[in-house]
TIFIPA-736430 format. One record per atom (N, C-alpha, C): residue number from 1; x negated, y negated, z; atom name; residue in one letter. Coordinates in pm, whole numbers. Atoms other than C-alpha are relative to their C-alpha. Example, Ala and Ser with C-alpha at 12.3 -4.5 7.8 and 13.67 -1.06 7.14 Angstrom:
BEGIN
+-----+--------+--------+--------+------+------+
! seq !     xx !     yy !     zz ! atom ! type !
+-----+--------+--------+--------+------+------+
!   1 !    -89 !    119 !      0 !    N !    A !
!   1 !  -1230 !    450 !    780 !   CA !    A !
!   1 !    -90 !   -120 !      0 !    C !    A !
!   2 !     82 !    119 !     -6 !    N !    S !
!   2 !  -1367 !    106 !    714 !   CA !    S !
!   2 !     77 !   -109 !     73 !    C !    S !
+-----+--------+--------+--------+------+------+
This chain:
BEGIN
+-----+--------+--------+--------+------+------+
! seq !     xx !     yy !     zz ! atom ! type !
+-----+--------+--------+--------+------+------+
!   1 !     -4 !    -22 !   -179 !    N !    M !
!   1 !   7336 !    -81 !  -2297 !   CA !    M !
!   1 !   -141 !     18 !     26 !    C !    M !
!   2 !    108 !    -64 !    -53 !    N !    A !
!   2 !   7060 !    134 !  -2329 !   CA !    A !
!   2 !   -125 !    -92 !     11 !    C !    A !
!   3 !    141 !     95 !    -66 !    N !    P !
!   3 !   6795 !   -177 !  -2385 !   CA !    P !
!   3 !     25 !    -68 !    115 !    C !    P !
!   4 !      1 !     94 !   -129 !    N !    V !
!   4 !   6940 !   -338 !  -2072 !   CA !    V !
!   4 !    -22 !     70 !     78 !    C !    V !
!   5 !     25 !   -116 !    -73 !    N !    L !
!   5 !   6921 !    -36 !  -1899 !   CA !    L !
!   5 !   -142 !     33 !     45 !    C !    L !
!   6 !    170 !      5 !     40 !    N !    I !
!   6 !   6547 !     13 !  -2009 !   CA !    I !
!   6 !    -36 !   -121 !     79 !    C !    I !
!   7 !     66 !    126 !    -69 !    N !    I !
!   7 !   6471 !   -328 !  -1889 !   CA !    I !
!   7 !      9 !      2 !    148 !    C !    I !
!   8 !      9 !    -11 !   -141 !    N !    I !
!   8 !   6623 !   -290 !  -1553 !   CA !    I !
!   8 !    -32 !    123 !     64 !    C !    I !
!   9 !     73 !   -165 !    -50 !    N !    A !
!   9 !   6429 !     57 !  -1513 !   CA !    A !
!   9 !   -112 !    -89 !     -7 !    C !    A !
!  10 !    111 !     34 !      4 !    N !    L !
!  10 !   6147 !   -113 !  -1597 !   CA !    L !
!  10 !    -24 !   -149 !     84 !    C !    L !
!  11 !     30 !     85 !    -67 !    N !    L !
!  11 !   6174 !   -412 !  -1400 !   CA !    L !
!  11 !     35 !     40 !    156 !    C !    L !
!  12 !      7 !    -54 !    -97 !    N !    F !
!  12 !   6256 !   -211 !  -1102 !   CA !    F !
!  12 !   -130 !     69 !     45 !    C !    F !
!  13 !    105 !    -42 !     39 !    N !    C !
!  13 !   5930 !    -58 !  -1167 !   CA !    C !
!  13 !   -101 !    -73 !     54 !    C !    C !
!  14 !     94 !    130 !      7 !    N !    Y !
!  14 !   5766 !   -375 !  -1161 !   CA !    Y !
!  14 !     15 !    -61 !    139 !    C !    Y !
!  15 !    -32 !     61 !    -87 !    N !    S !
!  15 !   5934 !   -493 !   -861 !   CA !    S !
!  15 !    -47 !    139 !    152 !    C !    S !
!  16 !     74 !    -46 !    -78 !    N !    L !
!  16 !   5805 !   -170 !   -672 !   CA !    L !
!  16 !   -188 !     -8 !    -10 !    C !    L !
!  17 !    131 !     44 !    -18 !    N !    Y !
!  17 !   5465 !   -247 !   -775 !   CA !    Y !
!  17 !    -67 !   -103 !     77 !    C !    Y !
!  18 !     12 !    106 !   -115 !    N !    E !
!  18 !   5485 !   -583 !   -676 !   CA !    E !
!  18 !      0 !     46 !    104 !    C !    E !
!  19 !      3 !     -6 !   -163 !    N !    L !
!  19 !   5564 !   -489 !   -314 !   CA !    L !
!  19 !   -109 !     82 !      5 !    C !    L !
!  20 !     90 !    -84 !    -21 !    N !    G !
!  20 !   5301 !   -223 !   -323 !   CA !    G !
!  20 !   -134 !   -111 !     18 !    C !    G !
!  21 !    105 !     85 !     36 !    N !    G !
!  21 !   5066 !   -496 !   -433 !   CA !    G !
!  21 !     22 !   -108 !    138 !    C !    G !
!  22 !    -69 !     87 !    -80 !    N !    F !
!  22 !   5220 !   -741 !   -181 !   CA !    F !
!  22 !    -47 !     70 !    127 !    C !    F !
!  23 !     40 !    -82 !   -145 !    N !    A !
!  23 !   5138 !   -493 !    115 !   CA !    A !
!  23 !   -136 !     11 !     -2 !    C !    A !
!  24 !    131 !     11 !     14 !    N !    F !
!  24 !   4823 !   -468 !    -27 !   CA !    F !
!  24 !    -79 !   -167 !     79 !    C !    F !
!  25 !     53 !    125 !    -33 !    N !    Q !
!  25 !   4777 !   -842 !     16 !   CA !    Q !
!  25 !    -28 !    -48 !    140 !    C !    Q !
!  26 !    -43 !     69 !   -170 !    N !    A !
!  26 !   4909 !   -896 !    352 !   CA !    A !
!  26 !   -112 !     95 !     95 !    C !    A !
!  27 !    161 !    -42 !    -52 !    N !    W !
!  27 !   4621 !   -615 !    476 !   CA !    W !
!  27 !    -80 !    -57 !    -29 !    C !    W !
!  28 !    148 !     62 !      8 !    N !    Q !
!  28 !   4360 !   -765 !    323 !   CA !    Q !
!  28 !     15 !   -157 !     54 !    C !    Q !
!  29 !    -37 !    142 !    -92 !    N !    R !
!  29 !   4499 !  -1114 !    470 !   CA !    R !
!  29 !    -39 !      4 !    124 !    C !    R !
!  30 !     46 !    -28 !   -119 !    N !    R !
!  30 !   4510 !   -979 !    816 !   CA !    R !
!  30 !   -111 !     60 !     31 !    C !    R !
!  31 !    142 !     19 !    -40 !    N !    N !
!  31 !   4147 !   -854 !    796 !   CA !    N !
!  31 !    -65 !    -77 !    -15 !    C !    N !
!  32 !     29 !    135 !     48 !    N !    Q !
!  32 !   4034 !  -1138 !    650 !   CA !    Q !
!  32 !    -14 !   -106 !     84 !    C !    Q !
!  33 !    -21 !    135 !    -80 !    N !    R !
!  33 !   4172 !  -1394 !    899 !   CA !    R !
!  33 !   -101 !    -68 !     27 !    C !    R !
!  34 !    117 !     56 !    -81 !    N !    S !
!  34 !   3869 !  -1475 !   1076 !   CA !    S !
!  34 !    -76 !    -47 !   -121 !    C !    S !
!  35 !     57 !     66 !     71 !    N !    S !
!  35 !   3669 !  -1522 !    763 !   CA !    S !
!  35 !     49 !    -91 !   -100 !    C !    S !
!  36 !    -50 !    138 !     62 !    N !    F !
!  36 !   3933 !  -1756 !    614 !   CA !    F !
!  36 !     -5 !   -117 !     92 !    C !    F !
!  37 !     47 !    137 !    -67 !    N !    R !
!  37 !   3891 !  -1963 !    915 !   CA !    R !
!  37 !    -94 !    -60 !     -1 !    C !    R !
!  38 !    204 !     72 !     23 !    N !    Q !
!  38 !   3483 !  -1997 !    901 !   CA !    Q !
!  38 !     20 !    -60 !    -98 !    C !    Q !
!  39 !    -10 !     31 !    112 !    N !    I !
!  39 !   3574 !  -2058 !    559 !   CA !    I !
!  39 !     51 !   -206 !     13 !    C !    I !
!  40 !    -61 !     84 !    -38 !    N !    V !
!  40 !   3830 !  -2354 !    630 !   CA !    V !
!  40 !    -53 !   -108 !     98 !    C !    V !
!  41 !     55 !    120 !   -111 !    N !    S !
!  41 !   3619 !  -2502 !    933 !   CA !    S !
!  41 !   -133 !      2 !      5 !    C !    S !
!  42 !    149 !    -13 !     17 !    N !    A !
!  42 !   3241 !  -2433 !    838 !   CA !    A !
!  42 !    -34 !    -67 !   -101 !    C !    A !
!  43 !     97 !    101 !     35 !    N !    D !
!  43 !   2982 !  -2600 !    682 !   CA !    D !
!  43 !     40 !     57 !   -179 !    C !    D !
!  44 !    -38 !    -68 !    161 !    N !    R !
!  44 !   3073 !  -2575 !    249 !   CA !    R !
!  44 !   -132 !     66 !    -27 !    C !    R !
!  45 !    163 !    -57 !     49 !    N !    N !
!  45 !   2686 !  -2491 !    198 !   CA !    N !
!  45 !      0 !    134 !     50 !    C !    N !
!  46 !     22 !   -133 !    -44 !    N !    A !
!  46 !   2726 !  -2206 !    451 !   CA !    A !
!  46 !    111 !     81 !    -54 !    C !    A !
!  47 !   -122 !   -137 !     55 !    N !    V !
!  47 !   3013 !  -2027 !    258 !   CA !    V !
!  47 !    -70 !     51 !   -139 !    C !    V !
!  48 !     38 !    -53 !    159 !    N !    A !
!  48 !   2886 !  -1787 !    -27 !   CA !    A !
!  48 !    130 !    109 !    -44 !    C !    A !
!  49 !   -100 !   -102 !    100 !    N !    K !
!  49 !   3168 !  -1570 !    -97 !   CA !    K !
!  49 !    131 !     -6 !     27 !    C !    K !
!  50 !   -109 !      7 !     -6 !    N !    A !
!  50 !   3503 !  -1533 !   -155 !   CA !    A !
!  50 !     94 !    100 !     76 !    C !    A !
!  51 !    -82 !    -89 !    -96 !    N !    V !
!  51 !   3790 !  -1412 !     76 !   CA !    V !
!  51 !    115 !     66 !    -84 !    C !    V !
!  52 !   -125 !    -77 !     79 !    N !    T !
!  52 !   4020 !  -1143 !    -92 !   CA !    T !
!  52 !    135 !    -10 !    127 !    C !    T !
!  53 !   -149 !     42 !    -51 !    N !    G !
!  53 !   4386 !  -1206 !     15 !   CA !    G !
!  53 !     61 !   -130 !    -13 !    C !    G !
!  54 !     24 !    141 !     18 !    N !    Y !
!  54 !   4337 !  -1557 !    -14 !   CA !    Y !
!  54 !    -21 !    -28 !   -170 !    C !    Y !
!  55 !     82 !     30 !    120 !    N !    P !
!  55 !   4341 !  -1633 !   -372 !   CA !    P !
!  55 !    -20 !   -150 !    -26 !    C !    P !
!  56 !      6 !    114 !     35 !    N !    I !
!  56 !   4353 !  -2002 !   -390 !   CA !    I !
!  56 !   -145 !    -54 !     60 !    C !    I !
!  57 !    111 !     41 !    -86 !    N !    A !
!  57 !   4096 !  -2042 !    -95 !   CA !    A !
!  57 !   -175 !     79 !    -89 !    C !    A !
!  58 !     89 !   -100 !    113 !    N !    S !
!  58 !   3880 !  -1782 !   -319 !   CA !    S !
!  58 !    -70 !    -66 !   -152 !    C !    S !
!  59 !     17 !    137 !    121 !    N !    L !
!  59 !   3927 !  -2029 !   -643 !   CA !    L !
!  59 !    -66 !    -89 !     79 !    C !    L !
!  60 !    121 !    141 !    -38 !    N !    Y !
!  60 !   3797 !  -2313 !   -458 !   CA !    Y !
!  60 !   -110 !     18 !     17 !    C !    Y !
!  61 !     97 !    -25 !    -49 !    N !    L !
!  61 !   3536 !  -2118 !   -309 !   CA !    L !
!  61 !   -121 !     14 !   -162 !    C !    L !
!  62 !     60 !    -70 !    125 !    N !    A !
!  62 !   3415 !  -1986 !   -672 !   CA !    A !
!  62 !     -8 !   -143 !    -67 !    C !    A !
!  63 !     47 !    140 !     37 !    N !    N !
!  63 !   3458 !  -2373 !   -790 !   CA !    N !
!  63 !     63 !   -100 !     53 !    C !    N !
!  64 !    -17 !    100 !    -96 !    N !    P !
!  64 !   3455 !  -2632 !   -562 !   CA !    P !
!  64 !     40 !   -127 !    -56 !    C !    P !
!  65 !    -46 !     73 !     64 !    N !    S !
!  65 !   3502 !  -2907 !   -823 !   CA !    S !
!  65 !    136 !     -5 !    -46 !    C !    S !
!  66 !   -106 !    -26 !     52 !    N !    I !
!  66 !   3836 !  -2792 !   -903 !   CA !    I !
!  66 !     92 !    -92 !     93 !    C !    I !
!  67 !    -94 !     82 !    -12 !    N !    S !
!  67 !   4126 !  -3028 !   -859 !   CA !    S !
!  67 !    107 !     21 !     73 !    C !    S !
!  68 !   -122 !    -35 !   -104 !    N !    K !
!  68 !   4400 !  -3043 !   -619 !   CA !    K !
!  68 !    144 !     43 !   -128 !    C !    K !
!  69 !   -102 !    -19 !    157 !    N !    D !
!  69 !   4658 !  -3033 !   -944 !   CA !    D !
!  69 !    -42 !    172 !    -48 !    C !    D !
!  70 !     53 !    -93 !     41 !    N !    E !
!  70 !   4441 !  -2728 !  -1084 !   CA !    E !
!  70 !     65 !    104 !     96 !    C !    E !
!  71 !    -44 !    -90 !   -111 !    N !    L !
!  71 !   4510 !  -2543 !   -753 !   CA !    L !
!  71 !    130 !      3 !     14 !    C !    L !
!  72 !   -153 !    -18 !     -6 !    N !    D !
!  72 !   4843 !  -2621 !   -769 !   CA !    D !
!  72 !     82 !    110 !    -80 !    C !    D !
!  73 !    -17 !    -91 !    152 !    N !    V !
!  73 !   4876 !  -2458 !  -1110 !   CA !    V !
!  73 !    -18 !    139 !     16 !    C !    V !
!  74 !     65 !   -124 !    -35 !    N !    A !
!  74 !   4678 !  -2179 !   -976 !   CA !    A !
!  74 !    126 !     65 !     86 !    C !    A !
!  75 !    -57 !    -30 !    -91 !    N !    A !
!  75 !   4945 !  -2124 !   -690 !   CA !    A !
!  75 !    119 !     45 !    -85 !    C !    A !
!  76 !   -130 !    -55 !     87 !    N !    F !
!  76 !   5251 !  -2130 !   -926 !   CA !    F !
!  76 !    -25 !    128 !    -78 !    C !    F !
!  77 !     65 !   -146 !     89 !    N !    E !
!  77 !   5055 !  -1861 !  -1165 !   CA !    E !
!  77 !     30 !     87 !     74 !    C !    E !
!  78 !      6 !   -140 !    -95 !    N !    N !
!  78 !   5030 !  -1630 !   -864 !   CA !    N !
!  78 !    128 !     64 !     43 !    C !    N !
!  79 !   -134 !    -65 !     33 !    N !    I !
!  79 !   5397 !  -1623 !   -824 !   CA !    I !
!  79 !    130 !     17 !    -85 !    C !    I !
!  80 !    -78 !     81 !    104 !    N !    E !
!  80 !   5533 !  -1707 !  -1131 !   CA !    E !
!  80 !     76 !    149 !    -50 !    C !    E !
!  81 !    -70 !   -109 !     53 !    N !    G !
!  81 !   5624 !  -1316 !  -1228 !   CA !    G !
!  81 !    119 !     54 !     80 !    C !    G !
!  82 !   -105 !    -18 !    -94 !    N !    V !
!  82 !   5794 !  -1260 !   -926 !   CA !    V !
!  82 !    121 !    -76 !      4 !    C !    V !
!  83 !   -103 !    122 !     -3 !    N !    R !
!  83 !   6013 !  -1577 !   -923 !   CA !    R !
!  83 !     69 !     38 !   -134 !    C !    R !
!  84 !    -57 !    -26 !    116 !    N !    I !
!  84 !   6072 !  -1474 !  -1307 !   CA !    I !
!  84 !    132 !    125 !     51 !    C !    I !
!  85 !   -102 !   -139 !     18 !    N !    V !
!  85 !   6220 !  -1122 !  -1248 !   CA !    V !
!  85 !     92 !    -11 !    143 !    C !    V !
!  86 !   -122 !    -10 !   -112 !    N !    S !
!  86 !   6425 !  -1210 !   -897 !   CA !    S !
!  86 !     99 !    -72 !    -69 !    C !    S !
!  87 !   -147 !     83 !     25 !    N !    R !
!  87 !   6622 !  -1480 !  -1095 !   CA !    R !
!  87 !     40 !    108 !   -142 !    C !    R !
!  88 !     -8 !    -69 !     84 !    N !    L !
!  88 !   6632 !  -1240 !  -1421 !   CA !    L !
!  88 !     73 !    159 !     46 !    C !    L !
!  89 !    -82 !   -158 !    -57 !    N !    A !
!  89 !   6733 !   -884 !  -1251 !   CA !    A !
!  89 !    125 !    -55 !     30 !    C !    A !
!  90 !   -118 !     37 !     -6 !    N !    P !
!  90 !   7058 !  -1022 !  -1147 !   CA !    P !
!  90 !     71 !    -30 !   -137 !    C !    P !
!  91 !    -81 !     11 !    122 !    N !    M !
!  91 !   7162 !  -1138 !  -1491 !   CA !    M !
!  91 !      7 !    100 !    -56 !    C !    M !
!  92 !    -37 !   -111 !     47 !    N !    L !
!  92 !   7101 !   -841 !  -1629 !   CA !    L !
!  92 !     63 !    118 !     71 !    C !    L !
!  93 !    -73 !   -100 !    -79 !    N !    G !
!  93 !   7244 !   -627 !  -1370 !   CA !    G !
!  93 !    172 !    -52 !    -39 !    C !    G !
!  94 !   -174 !     36 !     79 !    N !    L !
!  94 !   7597 !   -836 !  -1505 !   CA !    L !
!  94 !    -11 !     19 !    -92 !    C !    L !
!  95 !    -10 !    -17 !    176 !    N !    I !
!  95 !   7522 !   -809 !  -1854 !   CA !    I !
!  95 !      6 !    196 !      5 !    C !    I !
!  96 !     24 !   -162 !    -42 !    N !    A !
!  96 !   7476 !   -413 !  -1744 !   CA !    A !
!  96 !    138 !     45 !     80 !    C !    A !
!  97 !   -161 !     26 !    -90 !    N !    T !
!  97 !   7807 !   -447 !  -1549 !   CA !    T !
!  97 !    104 !    -10 !   -123 !    C !    T !
!  98 !   -147 !    100 !     60 !    N !    M !
!  98 !   8032 !   -631 !  -1830 !   CA !    M !
!  98 !     26 !     86 !   -120 !    C !    M !
!  99 !    -14 !    -55 !    149 !    N !    I !
!  99 !   7899 !   -428 !  -2136 !   CA !    I !
!  99 !     73 !    129 !     11 !    C !    I !
! 100 !    -63 !   -138 !     -7 !    N !    P !
! 100 !   8056 !    -54 !  -2012 !   CA !    P !
! 100 !    155 !    -50 !     52 !    C !    P !
! 101 !   -140 !     29 !    -48 !    N !    M !
! 101 !   8390 !   -269 !  -1899 !   CA !    M !
! 101 !     94 !     19 !   -102 !    C !    M !
! 102 !   -112 !    -22 !    148 !    N !    G !
! 102 !   8537 !   -284 !  -2261 !   CA !    G !
! 102 !     18 !    156 !     40 !    C !    G !
! 103 !    -33 !   -143 !    -10 !    N !    P !
! 103 !   8503 !    111 !  -2268 !   CA !    P !
! 103 !     77 !     74 !    113 !    C !    P !
! 104 !    -92 !    -61 !   -106 !    N !    A !
! 104 !   8625 !    176 !  -1924 !   CA !    A !
! 104 !    173 !    -83 !     -7 !    C !    A !
! 105 !   -150 !     65 !     26 !    N !    L !
! 105 !   8923 !    -80 !  -2017 !   CA !    L !
! 105 !     99 !     72 !   -117 !    C !    L !
! 106 !    -22 !    -76 !    169 !    N !    K !
! 106 !   8966 !    122 !  -2375 !   CA !    K !
! 106 !     52 !    127 !    106 !    C !    K !
! 107 !    -19 !   -143 !    -73 !    N !    S !
! 107 !   8958 !    454 !  -2126 !   CA !    S !
! 107 !    122 !    -32 !     87 !    C !    S !
! 108 !   -126 !    -60 !   -100 !    N !    L !
! 108 !   9219 !    327 !  -1902 !   CA !    L !
! 108 !    140 !      6 !    -67 !    C !    L !
! 109 !   -115 !      0 !     75 !    N !    A !
! 109 !   9454 !    216 !  -2179 !   CA !    A !
! 109 !     71 !    134 !    -57 !    C !    A !
! 110 !     -4 !    -92 !     74 !    N !    D !
! 110 !   9423 !    545 !  -2343 !   CA !    D !
! 110 !     38 !    129 !    128 !    C !    D !
! 111 !    -31 !   -121 !    -82 !    N !    G !
! 111 !   9473 !    734 !  -1989 !   CA !    G !
! 111 !   -110 !    114 !     29 !    C !    G !
! 112 !     82 !   -114 !     12 !    N !    N !
! 112 !   9135 !    906 !  -2013 !   CA !    N !
! 112 !    -80 !    -97 !    194 !    C !    N !
! 113 !     55 !     36 !   -158 !    N !    I !
! 113 !   9012 !    877 !  -1601 !   CA !    I !
! 113 !   -120 !     34 !    -22 !    C !    I !
! 114 !    126 !    -31 !      2 !    N !    Q !
! 114 !   8687 !   1062 !  -1688 !   CA !    Q !
! 114 !    -47 !   -123 !    -61 !    C !    Q !
! 115 !     65 !    100 !      3 !    N !    G !
! 115 !   8599 !    788 !  -1890 !   CA !    G !
! 115 !    -12 !   -136 !     42 !    C !    G !
! 116 !     -3 !     47 !   -106 !    N !    I !
! 116 !   8690 !    557 !  -1664 !   CA !    I !
! 116 !   -111 !      3 !    102 !    C !    I !
! 117 !    119 !    -17 !   -111 !    N !    S !
! 117 !   8459 !    674 !  -1400 !   CA !    S !
! 117 !   -128 !    -40 !    -49 !    C !    S !
! 118 !    140 !     24 !     36 !    N !    E !
! 118 !   8171 !    712 !  -1588 !   CA !    E !
! 118 !    -18 !   -173 !    -43 !    C !    E !
! 119 !     32 !    163 !     41 !    N !    N !
! 119 !   8166 !    357 !  -1743 !   CA !    N !
! 119 !      1 !    -39 !    137 !    C !    N !
! 120 !     22 !     73 !    -99 !    N !    L !
! 120 !   8229 !    225 !  -1414 !   CA !    L !
! 120 !   -112 !     52 !    123 !    C !    L !
! 121 !    122 !    -40 !    -63 !    N !    I !
! 121 !   7933 !    441 !  -1242 !   CA !    I !
! 121 !   -135 !    -82 !    -69 !    C !    I !
! 122 !    124 !     58 !     61 !    N !    V !
! 122 !   7712 !    305 !  -1505 !   CA !    V !
! 122 !    -18 !   -142 !     64 !    C !    V !
! 123 !    -29 !    148 !    -12 !    N !    A !
! 123 !   7844 !    -58 !  -1472 !   CA !    A !
! 123 !    -46 !    -33 !    162 !    C !    A !
! 124 !      7 !     12 !   -124 !    N !    F !
! 124 !   7830 !    -47 !  -1086 !   CA !    F !
! 124 !   -145 !     20 !     45 !    C !    F !
! 125 !    165 !     -4 !      8 !    N !    S !
! 125 !   7479 !     97 !  -1099 !   CA !    S !
! 125 !    -98 !   -109 !    -16 !    C !    S !
! 126 !     66 !     88 !     41 !    N !    A !
! 126 !   7357 !   -123 !  -1280 !   CA !    A !
! 126 !    -26 !   -136 !     63 !    C !    A !
! 127 !     -5 !    105 !   -112 !    N !    V !
! 127 !   7449 !   -406 !  -1060 !   CA !    V !
! 127 !    -58 !    -17 !    100 !    C !    V !
! 128 !     84 !      3 !    -81 !    N !    I !
! 128 !   7327 !   -280 !   -811 !   CA !    I !
! 128 !   -197 !     -2 !     21 !    C !    I !
! 129 !    147 !    -32 !     55 !    N !    F !
! 129 !   6967 !   -207 !   -929 !   CA !    F !
! 129 !    -50 !   -152 !    -16 !    C !    F !
! 130 !     25 !    146 !     -8 !    N !    G !
! 130 !   6968 !   -567 !  -1017 !   CA !    G !
! 130 !    -26 !   -103 !    118 !    C !    G !
! 131 !    -10 !     78 !   -128 !    N !    L !
! 131 !   7054 !   -710 !   -705 !   CA !    L !
! 131 !   -132 !     43 !    113 !    C !    L !
! 132 !     80 !    -53 !    -80 !    N !    V !
! 132 !   6790 !   -466 !   -519 !   CA !    V !
! 132 !   -130 !    -72 !    -60 !    C !    V !
! 133 !    127 !     24 !     89 !    N !    I !
! 133 !   6509 !   -559 !   -786 !   CA !    I !
! 133 !     17 !   -151 !     45 !    C !    I !
! 134 !    -16 !    178 !    -15 !    N !    A !
! 134 !   6611 !   -971 !   -722 !   CA !    A !
! 134 !    -11 !     16 !    140 !    C !    A !
! 135 !     15 !    -37 !   -136 !    N !    S !
! 135 !   6620 !   -864 !   -350 !   CA !    S !
! 135 !   -177 !    -12 !     43 !    C !    S !
! 136 !    143 !    -63 !    -68 !    N !    I !
! 136 !   6269 !   -722 !   -293 !   CA !    I !
! 136 !    -84 !   -122 !    -74 !    C !    I !
! 137 !     99 !    105 !     31 !    N !    T !
! 137 !   6106 !   -977 !   -549 !   CA !    T !
! 137 !     37 !   -154 !     24 !    C !    T !
! 138 !    -46 !     95 !    -50 !    N !    F !
! 138 !   6281 !  -1284 !   -401 !   CA !    F !
! 138 !    -98 !    -22 !    129 !    C !    F !
! 139 !     85 !     14 !   -143 !    N !    W !
! 139 !   6122 !  -1186 !    -55 !   CA !    W !
! 139 !   -153 !     -1 !    -21 !    C !    W !
! 140 !    163 !     65 !     52 !    N !    I !
! 140 !   5761 !  -1154 !   -214 !   CA !    I !
! 140 !    -26 !   -105 !    -25 !    C !    I !
! 141 !     19 !    105 !     82 !    N !    A !
! 141 !   5795 !  -1447 !   -396 !   CA !    A !
! 141 !     32 !   -100 !    132 !    C !    A !
! 142 !      0 !    106 !   -101 !    N !    S !
! 142 !   5906 !  -1653 !    -59 !   CA !    S !
! 142 !   -108 !     16 !     96 !    C !    S !
! 143 !    129 !      0 !    -81 !    N !    V !
! 143 !   5618 !  -1529 !    144 !   CA !    V !
! 143 !   -103 !     -4 !    -46 !    C !    V !
! 144 !    132 !     48 !     69 !    N !    K !
! 144 !   5375 !  -1557 !    -96 !   CA !    K !
! 144 !     26 !   -155 !    -11 !    C !    K !
! 145 !     -3 !    147 !     46 !    N !    K !
! 145 !   5481 !  -1916 !   -158 !   CA !    K !
! 145 !    -23 !    -72 !    149 !    C !    K !
! 146 !     34 !     63 !   -143 !    N !    R !
! 146 !   5438 !  -1979 !    227 !   CA !    R !
! 146 !   -173 !     25 !     16 !    C !    R !
! 147 !    155 !    -47 !    -12 !    N !    W !
! 147 !   5099 !  -1808 !    221 !   CA !    W !
! 147 !    -91 !   -113 !   -115 !    C !    W !
! 148 !     55 !    102 !     89 !    N !    L !
! 148 !   5014 !  -2024 !   -101 !   CA !    L !
! 148 !      7 !   -157 !     61 !    C !    L !
! 149 !    -15 !     96 !    -20 !    N !    A !
! 149 !   5148 !  -2346 !     52 !   CA !    A !
! 149 !   -118 !    -16 !     90 !    C !    A !
! 150 !     97 !     14 !   -128 !    N !    G !
! 150 !   4939 !  -2270 !    395 !   CA !    G !
! 150 !   -168 !    -24 !    -72 !    C !    G !
! 151 !    116 !     46 !     80 !    N !    E !
! 151 !   4598 !  -2236 !    152 !   CA !    E !
! 151 !    -10 !   -133 !    -49 !    C !    E !
! 152 !     39 !    169 !     97 !    N !    L !
! 152 !   4667 !  -2548 !    -37 !   CA !    L !
! 152 !    -14 !   -101 !    124 !    C !    L !
! 153 !    -53 !     91 !   -151 !    N !    M !
! 153 !   4748 !  -2732 !    293 !   CA !    M !
! 153 !   -149 !      3 !     61 !    C !    M !
! 154 !    104 !    -26 !    -79 !    N !    A !
! 154 !   4422 !  -2583 !    441 !   CA !    A !
! 154 !   -136 !    -58 !    -86 !    C !    A !
! 155 !     76 !     70 !    111 !    N !    V !
! 155 !   4204 !  -2629 !    117 !   CA !    V !
! 155 !    -22 !   -163 !      4 !    C !    V !
! 156 !    -43 !    161 !     17 !    N !    A !
! 156 !   4325 !  -2998 !     78 !   CA !    A !
! 156 !   -100 !   -102 !    118 !    C !    A !
! 157 !     88 !     33 !   -130 !    N !    K !
! 157 !   4212 !  -3062 !    454 !   CA !    K !
! 157 !   -157 !      0 !    -16 !    C !    K !
! 158 !    141 !     -8 !    -30 !    N !    Y !
! 158 !   3895 !  -2915 !    390 !   CA !    Y !
! 158 !   -108 !    -75 !   -106 !    C !    Y !
! 159 !    -17 !    108 !     66 !    N !    Q !
! 159 !   3859 !  -3119 !     72 !   CA !    Q !
! 159 !    -49 !   -130 !     37 !    C !    Q !
! 160 !     -8 !    150 !    -68 !    N !    Q !
! 160 !   3912 !  -3435 !    250 !   CA !    Q !
! 160 !   -135 !    -22 !     90 !    C !    Q !
! 161 !     89 !     34 !   -115 !    N !    H !
! 161 !   3677 !  -3358 !    524 !   CA !    H !
! 161 !   -135 !    -22 !    -66 !    C !    H !
! 162 !     46 !     37 !     35 !    N !    N !
! 162 !   3445 !  -3306 !    282 !   CA !    N !
! 162 !    -28 !   -124 !    -99 !    C !    N !
! 163 !     -5 !    103 !    107 !    N !    A !
! 163 !   3493 !  -3582 !     70 !   CA !    A !
! 163 !    -59 !   -112 !    124 !    C !    A !
! 164 !     44 !    145 !   -116 !    N !    L !
! 164 !   3454 !  -3852 !    400 !   CA !    L !
! 164 !   -135 !     99 !    116 !    C !    L !
! 165 !    136 !    -37 !    -22 !    N !    G !
! 165 !   3087 !  -3626 !    446 !   CA !    G !
! 165 !     15 !     60 !    145 !    C !    G !
! 166 !      2 !    -52 !   -103 !    N !    E !
! 166 !   3210 !  -3455 !    758 !   CA !    E !
! 166 !    -35 !    153 !    -25 !    C !    E !
! 167 !     41 !   -130 !     33 !    N !    K !
! 167 !   3033 !  -3137 !    789 !   CA !    K !
! 167 !     70 !    110 !    114 !    C !    K !
! 168 !    -56 !    -56 !    -56 !    N !    Q !
! 168 !   3245 !  -3004 !   1058 !   CA !    Q !
! 168 !    118 !    -67 !     48 !    C !    Q !
! 169 !   -138 !     59 !     17 !    N !    G !
! 169 !   3604 !  -3050 !   1016 !   CA !    G !
! 169 !    127 !     59 !     94 !    C !    G !
! 170 !    -59 !    -65 !   -104 !    N !    G !
! 170 !   3740 !  -2812 !   1262 !   CA !    G !
! 170 !    127 !     47 !    -40 !    C !    G !
! 171 !    -86 !    -27 !     45 !    N !    L !
! 171 !   4020 !  -2727 !   1041 !   CA !    L !
! 171 !     31 !    139 !     39 !    C !    L !
! 172 !    -70 !   -149 !    -70 !    N !    R !
! 172 !   4251 !  -2414 !   1159 !   CA !    R !
! 172 !     85 !     28 !   -101 !    C !    R !
! 173 !    -52 !   -113 !    100 !    N !    E !
! 173 !   4416 !  -2130 !    993 !   CA !    E !
! 173 !    129 !    -91 !    -23 !    C !    E !
! 174 !   -139 !     40 !      0 !    N !    A !
! 174 !   4735 !  -2280 !    815 !   CA !    A !
! 174 !     70 !     99 !   -121 !    C !    A !
! 175 !    -61 !   -132 !     50 !    N !    A !
! 175 !   4835 !  -1964 !    640 !   CA !    A !
! 175 !     19 !    102 !     84 !    C !    A !
+-----+--------+--------+--------+------+------+
């Protein structure tokens, strides 16, 4: 039981860490929105720096010869941690719920009301923490997925315009 509870506590700390990172990235994206628009609509030779908060666009600017598949993999890697945690946390919460149910039922058979309540408190607290962790990380993963999809679309359009030799693509922000 202790290892499962420790992992749940660590995942809760991780979800709070990711929530802070997500909030910071949202702030960066809001502050850098006009720079991102310039990058996806300007002449490639005029662009000299990466834009914070836009990891796919920054990766493309750092390596313009990168393929679309490599950008897709980078996008998946960007949200992989929160996606895994959003799926793992409820499972661990369920495990942490089931483990104390045995002793709680034994306490019920023995007529030990205090033993029942102690085990049920641990059981239900663990599942609640698992669901809170999953909710936080699922929300982060969903929003980041939308952001990354928008960046991938903008970079793909930009690559297509550059491949056609157009210097002024007029791409608009997709993110």
